[in-house]
N, C-alpha and C positions, 0 to 999 in steps of 0.2 A: 879146682874151683875155690876152694877156702882161701889161696895164697892170693887169687884175681879178686875175691871180696874182700879182704883186708887192705888191699892197694886202693879200691874204691873207697871205702871206708876212711883210711889217711888221706888221699887224695879230697874228703869231701872236708875233714876235719881242717885240712889247711884252705880251702874256701872257705871256713865259715868265719876265718879268724876266729877259731876256738870260740865261738857263741853255741850254746846247745840249739837255742832258738832257731838260729842258721842254719844247724846241721839238718835238724826235722824236716824245715822248710824245701831245702836242695833234695835233701833223698827222696821226700813225696813227688815234687818236681819231676827228678828221674822217674820215678816209678810208676806214679798215676799213668791206667791205661783207660781213664775215661773223661769226660768232660766237668772234671770237679778242679777247680783252682783252689790253690792254696794261698791266702791273703796274711799280709804282718796285720796286726791288730790294733795299729795305729788309729785313733779316733778321727782325726784329718782327713786321712787318706779314704779312710771309709766311706765317711762322710760325704767327701767330694765325689766318688764315686758310684754313689746309690744313697739318696735318704732311704730310701725303703728298707736298705739291709741297714744301715745307722739305726732304725728304730725298731726292729727286730732285736737286735742284740743289745739295746739300753735298756739297764734296766728303771721298771717305773718307781717313784719315790713321792714321797705326801709331803710337799714343800709350795708355798707359795711362790717363790723364785721361778720354780722350773718341775716341771715333771717326768723327765729321764736324767740317768747319770751314765756317765760311760765305764766300764770296770778296767780291771787289768787282765787285757786278754792280750794272750801272743800270738795265736795262729786263726785264722780263720777258714775252714773248709767250706767252697760255695759252689753253687751251681748257678750260673746267672745273677738274680738277686735273691736267691732263696739259699740262707746258710743250713749248713748239713752238720757240722758241728763244730765247736773250738775245743782248740785242741791246747790243752796247757803244756809248758815246757818247763818242766824243772831239774835242775842237776842235783841237787840236794833237796829233801823235803824242810829239815829242820823246823817244822810245827808252819809252814807256808803251804802246807795239803788242805789247809782248813780255807783259802783262798779258793781251792779249786773245788771243793765241796759247795761253797756255797752258791758259785755259776751252776753248778750241776743242778742243785735241788731248785733255784729259781726256775732254770731253764725247764725243767723236768714237771714243774706245777704248772706253768706258762706255754710250752710250746712242744712242737718235736725235736727240737737241737740237742745234739747228742754233746755232753762233754766226755774228753777223753785226759788223759795225762801221758806225756811221752818224757820217758827219763832214762838217761844212763846208768843209774841207780850208783853213785858215787861211792854208796855205803859209809862204813864208818869201822875205827879200828876197834876188836875189845882189848880187856884187860893185856893181854898176852900181844896185842898187836897184830893180830889177824884179822884181816877184810871181813866184814860180815855185810851182809845184806839187809837195808830199808826194809826188805817186804817179808824176811822169813821164807817161809815154806807154804805150798798147801796144807801139807800136814801139821806145821808148828807156823800159823800165821803171825806176822806183827799187827798191832793196832792199827798202822797203816794200810796194811792190805785187807782188813778188816771192815775199815771203814770206807774204801774204795770198793769192796764187795760189793757196800749195800748202796753208795751214791752214786758211784761213775759209772758211765757205759765201755770203760776200760783203761788200763794200763798199758803201757806198749815201752819195751828195753828195748835198748841194745846198748851192751856194755862197751862201749867205743875207748879205746885209749887216748888220752888226752882229756876225757871228761871220765872217767871211771880207771879206778885200778884194779878192777877184778878182773880183766883179762889178763895182764900182769902178775897179778897174783896164783893165777890158774886157777882163779872161781870165775862163777856165772850167777846169774839171779835165777832162782828156780820159777819157772814158768809154770803157769796152770790155773786154771779158772780166769780170773780177772785179770790176770799178770800174762801178759802174752808179747811173744817178739814182734818189737818193731815192723818187721817183714809183713805183718799180716793186716795192718792199717791202710796202705792202699785198696786192700781190696774190702777191707769193710768200708772206707768212706764212699766207694764206690756201689756196695749195696746199700746202701744210705742213702744216697743220692738218688736212688732208682723211688724209694720208698717214699722221699720229699716230692717226687715231681707225682707220683700218684696220688698222697694227698693233696697237693694244688690243684691238681687238674678236678678232680672229683670236686673241692671247695668249688672251683669256678663252673662246673657245670651244673651246681646246686642253686648257684646265684644268679642262673638266667634264667 
C-alpha cells in the first residue's frame, strides 16, 4: 500500500510539472468526495465565473479609485458560489508566511472563509548539513508553527520527493496540533462546506 501511494505521488509530481500549487490541486481533485470544487486563484477566471465569488474574495480598501483589490490567492475551495477556504500553497516559507497570515486575519474578521497552508516542507540545512523542518515539533515549535497556531485554520503537509528532501534523507515533518497530513484536508473541506451551507441557508431564511 505504501508503494502504491508513492507511485501515486510521483505520478502527480510529473503531471503537475513540478509546481507545488498544481500538485495540491490535482491531489484534492482526486481525493474530494463531496461537491466542493478547487479553483485556481486567478482573478480574471474567478470574476468570469462568478461576480459574487469575486466580491466575496476581494479585499476592501479605502481608495477614491476602487473599493476592492484581488490578492495573491493560490487555490480556492468553493461550493457553488460559496467560498469555503483559501488554500495557500508554499514550497518554502522564507518570510512568505506573513502573506498567508494577512489573508487569514482579514477573512476571519469579515467572513466564515477558512485560510489554510499546504506545503511539502522544503526545510533547510543546519550547520552540519542535516535537513531540518521549518515547523519544528509540537514540543519544540518554530516561530512559523506558533504563528500558524494563532492565525491559520490549518497547515497541511506532505513530504513529496521533488519538492522536499525530507523523505530522501529519511526525515519527515512532525505533525500534531495545527500541522497535519495533507490527507486530512479533503475531509476538512467537505466538513467546512456543510457548515457554510448551514450559515447561508439560515441567512436566507432570516431575510424572507
